[in-house]
GUTIDREN-122135 format. One record per residue (C-alpha): residue in one letter; x, y, z. Coordinates in pm, whole numbers, plus 50000, padded with zeros to 5 digits. Example, Ala and Ser with C-alpha at 12.3 -4.5 7.8 and 13.67 -1.06 7.14 Angstrom:
2
A512304955050780/S513674989450714/
//
This chain:
340
X513755120250660/X517285105950634/X518425121850309/X521255140950479/X522525109250649/X522485085850348/X525495079650133/X525185081849756/X525725048249588/X529015048249392/X528805041749019/X531315013549073/X528574994749259/X525925000848996/X525475028548742/X522155047048730/X521415030148397/X522144995648539/X520005003448843/X516975013948637/X517284982648421/X517614959848726/X514924971948965/X511244980748925/X510445016648820/X509015025649160/X512295015849330/X514265036749084/X511975066049161/X511765062249539/X515485058149602/X516745084749360/X517605119249494/X518995149649316/X522455137749418/X522035101349316/X520785067749436/X520715061449812/X519655025249863/X519194989649743/X516114969249841/X516114932249918/X512444929549827/X509374946949690/X505794944949815/X502414957349698/X498904958049836/X496814928449721/X493154919249754/X492614888149969/X489374869149907/X487764841650115/X487424812649870/X484694794750063/X482454825350086/X482924833349718/X482054797449634/X478994795649859/X477524827749714/X478724820149359/X480784851949330/X483684859749098/X486744880049196/X486114917349135/X488314935348883/X486854970348923/X485844990649226/X482204990249121/X482334952249107/X483984951349449/X481314974149596/X478464952749467/X480174920749578/X480694935349926/X477004944249952/X476004909049847/X478374892450095/X477514913950398/X475184895150634/X473404912150927/X471164899151202/X467654911751272/X469014941651463/X471354952251184/X474524939351348/X477094927551095/X477664890051127/X479674886550805/X481384916550645/X481734920150270/X484904941450278/X486934960750535/X486914996650407/X485745030750516/X487295034950860/X490705040151020/X490475024451367/X490024988351252/X490984987250883/X494604975750870/X496544993550593/X493805019150536/X496535044150450/X497775024050151/X494225016350036/X493155052850044/X496355064149873/X495755037849605/X492215050549543/X493405086349520/X496285078749283/X494015058149061/X491635087749050/X494405111048935/X494915129549264/X498225147149313/X498675139149679/X501195166749741/X498745192949611/X495065183149619/X493825214149435/X491475213649259/X489895190749514/X487135173349319/X489135141449252/X490275139349615/X486695144249730/X485515116149503/X488155092049636/X487435100650000/X483705097149944/X484135063049784/X486455050550059/X484055061050337/X480785050050176/X481515014050278/X480955026450632/X478625056450593/X476055043450345/X476665007250242/X477384996150600/X479624967350496/X481964976150782/X481714995451108/X483655005051420/X482344975851628/X484214949551426/X487684935951511/X490794946251317/X490404936050954/X493274910850961/X491674893151256/X488234894351095/X489524879450770/X491474852050948/X488344842751144/X486404837050820/X483944865250893/X485274888950626/X484964881850254/X487534906850118/X490604922350278/X493474944250156/X497034938150270/X500694932850171/X502294898650119/X503584895050475/X500014895050607/X499704860050461/X501824847950754/X499564864451010/X496434849950854/X497814814750823/X499134815751179/X495724826051311/X493744801751095/X495804775150909/X492644759750759/X491314791850600/X491064789250222/X491864822250055/X493424836749742/X495254869149669/X494454888349350/X495514922249209/X493724952749345/X490664966049157/X491074993048895/X488925021148764/X487335016248420/X489825024648145/X489335047647847/X491435023747638/X493024989247696/X496565003247680/X495985025747981/X498265012948261/X497034999748592/X497825018248913/X498884997749215/X500585007149543/X503954996149680/X505294996250036/X508684980850109/X511924985350299/X515294994350147/X518844992150276/X521165022050274/X524645032050392/X525385058650652/X527205087850494/X529665089950785/X530475052950797/X534245045950793/X533575014750584/X531145028050323/X532815010150033/X532604976250205/X528964982550299/X528014990749941/X529854960149811/X527934938850059/X524594953449947/X525544947449585/X526324911249670/X523024906849853/X521074921049559/X522464896449301/X520054870749161/X521864842049330/X521864858549673/X518224868849652/X517174833749557/X519074819349852/X517594845050090/X514124836949960/X514654799549998/X516074803150348/X513014823250449/X510684798350278/X512134770450489/X510714786350803/X507714807750693/X506394794750357/X507984821750136/X510444850450141/X510234886350024/X509074892049664/X512104898449446/X512864935149370/X514604926649041/X512704928448714/X514654899148572/X513434876648856/X509704883248815/X509144851548613/X510204830748915/X507114841749109/X504474853448860/X502794819348854/X502964814349230/X499444811649373/X500314834249666/X503124856749551/X502074860849189/X499524888349258/X502044909749447/X504824905849190/X502534910848892/X501564944949030/X505114957049090/X505714972448746/X502584994048777/X503095004249137/X503355039049278/X504085050349633/X503905081049852/X504285093550210/X501165075250321/X501795040650460/X501055020650773/X503615006651016/X506505029150915/X507515033751281/X508815068851206/X507605084351530/X505065111351606/X507045137551413/X507855114751119/X506625124150774/X504435093350732/X502925096651078/X502105133551035/X500635129150687/X498665098850806/X497135118851092/X495665144550853/X494145117250636/X492875099450948/X491175131251068/X489595135750724/X488155100550714/X486935102651074/X485275136351010/X483345122650712/X482235092650918/X480935116951180/X478875135750922/X481095164050800/X480665171550430/X483605160450221/X484025194550055/X484635209050401/X487215182350486/X489515183450184/X490775219750222/X491965212350576/X493505179550462/X495295195750168/X496615224450381/X497845201150653/X499625177850413/X501305207350240/X502485220250575/X504065186750664/X505755183650326/X507125219050350/X508945210750675/X510865184350479/X511535207250184/X509095188349962/X506575216349906/X506325253849931/X505395266150280/X501685271050340/X500905308250374/X497715315750559/X496055349450500/X493145367150666/X489925367150458/
//
């Protein structure tokens, strides 16, 4: 959205080779344009799986590593009253109105299933991912529209598993300081061989420099200073003094400082395998923003399936809508509609 307003980082600040060796691959990919690099992040974040330790202990459950394991665990940990009303939810998935970060979760499922989000044809893999995401609401009934937002539900102790980024730890602890929970890496699909990489999902902010700034050189020097190991450690410690921890480090050479951390380790350990796309919550890019427009098409698709529309009827509309949004930003060929 801002590519025409962002200055290209001078090689005197950091060469492309230095940049790719310093920051995680997803950062190098996200912030690289045809003209060069356009930003430096002060942190990285991924989506983790939060689990309620007490509930897992009471029901003698182990942390799921695959989606099939997560589905079965969710079924086992969902408790309903005699009228079928959910009293304890196994996992918050399947809906858009009360599943915080549903965009990142659905994008993660699709990417893991090999979906090319910018062009969902053929649509079988996208259909499979959408079906799996919604079955937690449509058939398993682990979650429904009557429940509170997933962050609130997890903090209250009435939700066994929850997906969110690292900063949600603050929200949960503020709402319920006594809640015992852990954060683990997101589930994966079964692998054909052990060397097959994991697929995780990253959402994070980056800092850039306005192309028309009269002090571009000073701004870039300041960002370079902030992104040094020493500065990032100080920023992290300053934040930790007031809110438990800071932002996960974006530098590869600083991963070892957090990999063993009981809270941050899961997020950092996923960074090297992370992907991202124009599907994320809380981007604040406005009604006409790329994330907001793309999100609306995915939201309509999920809601339609929950209302009974067949998934094979939903995906063509979703794919066409996403392509149309991307084309307005020069990221895909325009969608040409023809009469049958």
